[in-house]
C-alpha positions, 0 to 999 in steps of 0.5 A: 513251135518250140521243140520242147513243147511239141514233144511233150505234145506229142507223145502225149496224144500218141501214147493215148491212142497208143493205149487204147490200140493196146487195150484191144491187143495185150490180151489176144494176138490178133488184127483189129481195125478200128475206123469210122471212130474219128475223122481222116484228120485226127487219125493222121494226127493222132495215130501217124504223126510222130516227132519233128513235124508239124502237119497242116491242111490235111486232105482226103480225096482232094477235101475236107479231112474233117470226115469219117470214112471206112477206108481209113482207120487205126489199126493193132496187130501185136505178134501179127505177121505184119510186122507193125504192132499198131498205125494207120490203115488206107485200103481200096475198100472197107478197111476191115478187109485187112483182119484175119485170118485169111479165109478168102482168095478174092476179099472186096468189101464196100466202101470204096468210091466206086470210079474215084482215081488219082492222076498220079497213080494213073501215071504209075499204071498207065495206060490203066486207070485207077478206082476206089482210090484212097488219098491223104495229103498234107503239108509238114513242116520238118525239124531236121534234114530228112523225113522218113516213116516205115509202112507194109503193103499188101494185096488180095490180088497176090499172087493170081495177078502179078504180071498183069494189067490189073495191079492195085497201086499205091505210092507216096508223093514228097514234093517241096523245096529243092524236089523235082520229080515227074508226078503232080506239083514236081513230086517224086515216089518215095514209096520205093525198093530199098537202095533203088528208085523202083517203086514197090507194086505188086509186079516189083515185090512178089515171090520171085523179084525182090522176093526178100521184100515179100511175105506169102500169106497163103491163098486164102484157103489152105491152112495153117492162114485160113484159121490164123488170126494172125495172119491179114486177110491179104493173100500177100503183103511187103516186110516192113519197109522204110519210106524216107527222103532228105529235106530242108529243115524248117521249109514246107513240104507236102506229102500224098499217101494214096492207094487204089484199085487198078483196071478194076474195083475187084480184089482190094489192097491195104497199106499199113503206116506205122504209128507215130513213124512220120517224123523228122527228129535227128533224135527222139525219145520215147517212154513206155512201160511194159503192158501198156501200163500208165504207172510204174509200180515199185518192184512190179514192171518194167519201163523203158526209154527208147532212143530213135537217130536218124543218122545211122552212118556212124557211131551217135552218142545221145547225151541226157540229163536224168532228174526227178524226184525218184533218185537214180540208183536209189528209186530204181536202177542206176542208169548212165547219162549217155547212150552211143547208138553204133553205125548201122543202128537206128535206135537202142533201149535203156530199162527202168527197174524201180526198186521196191521199198517199205516207204509209203511214199507219194509219186515219184518221177524220171525225167530224162532230157535230151539237149540236141543241136537242129538247123535252127539252133538247140532244142530239147526233148522231154520224156517222162516216167511216174513210179508209184507204190506198188501195194503187195497182194493179200489172201486170207481164207477161213482157217477151217468150214464146217458144213452139212451138204445133205442140209444145205447144198453146196457152200461157197467157199471165199478169199478175202483177198486185195492189193497187187495190180491187175491181171489177176489169175486165180487157181483153186485146187479144186480147178475151178479158176475164174474168180476167189470163190469156189462153190464145194460140196466134198463128201469128205473132209477135204482141204482147199488151196487158193493161188492168186498171181496178179500182173506183177507175176507174184503169187500168194496163197492160204489153204482151208479145211472143210469138214464134212460135219452135219449135226449129231442127232440124238438116238433114243432106242438101242438094241445091242441083242447081236442081231446086226441091226442097232448093235451099236451106240452110234447117234445119227452123224457121229461118224462125220467126227473121228475121235468123239469122247462119250460118257454113259450113265445109269439112273443112278448116275454111275458111269457105267461107260466112259471112252475118249476116241470113242469108235463107235462100238459100245454095246451095251457092256460096263466098260469096267467089268464087262459085264452085259448091262440091265435093259433100261433107261440110261443117260449119255453125253457124246463130245465131238473132237475135230470141230472148230465151227458148228455147222448152222446155215452157213453161220460160223460160231466158235463153240464146241457142240455137245449132245446128251440125252436119253436111251432105252437099252433093250436086248 
């Protein structure tokens, strides 16, 4: 298999699993574990293995790896104390035991093999034996001169059983050409403390010994760890460590990843293996998009090309070609054709920020080709991003709405909106924030404001006025005699309409009262002379102002509403 084909396959399969894992962690900073949904071999191929290696002959506990087990799973731990965002977890019991918070000091979940041991782990804990072993092993062919992966070990046996015979144990046993060790198949254990040949274990890494590599997660009872979901259930863990070893490229090697209870079957332990980190490429590149998106939107989200190298002893310059249908420096920020990673640093990143234009473009791509020399000749790595148009948010609220809560209760106020990108957040001026609609029942005319923000962080807003205006009702009697009751001409609900216009006629059609911006104060006098009008029947016309829509069971008709009728004036 050529490196070019392998790299494309690896990036595809790893990104597919990575996106699935991110879905469970993008909104919550907590630890999740998924087990029994894939076979052990699928977890190894799709989660653990990265670039530059071809694996085969995967086995689980000495048998077929085409099985589903509770001791192996995929984990997501973004923003957790583990320090690795996602990957493969192996445990001496059910893999779910690693999920936080740390609210128990002695978790022991079912799922172990109840007696299963491993001969190499037995050597480490001699004279004690091992139980509940979880062992994954496979052959691999590296393309580079080294193999490496990142891991974190943790246990419920911290700190109570430090320097005792009840120490759970793990190891990564590598064998193959050029390797002569003391374990099965002449293997060496590459799970060692940095800069030493000392195995990582509970006795060798704790709060006293090699404490710089140890993280205390509490005792399972104390705050804040006992309520914090970002903390694993395991009482103690190591920092992120790297297992690495020199190999011969294009040769077949064998690795065994093993963990087990020691001396008994209680107080479980686990080891976290970083997703995609089992690799051998001298240089690698991975394309990714912020927030786990699969597309890069113009003027919105950002993306990156992440470069990693295995040789950090000196400055390393990665040369690459930038191609694709998107134009470098036009459709996105100008990115160079090389990147120098300084000595002592194993990775660096180039960010890609697409430009928002007004063109209706088809999807465009930006692709990086890295040409590099391996022990078998020159090969190519490829990483690509797809840029697509961003459809801006739009939002429209009605200009205004008339409601009459007395007749129909609350009114559902809705905004017509679309465009943008998920996730969306909604904020109404009345405090609701779950959707583009809110139920309103104000006691008086009120403005309502809606703001929507999308995943690009671009807000849009609109305002509407909700008028509390019930339909006017005619009155047919009016008694302006100064007794304080019914002394003024005020049709029912007229006070919902500020500054109406009123005209009153006598029986001969002559205007006896006329007023714009009526203040609800006509007391039966002639508006010109001020004299009291005689008892009798008068005809009136009332035209409300400030009415855009007539209220009719949520039906909005663009008409002004005028009422007229006869009123009997009696003193």
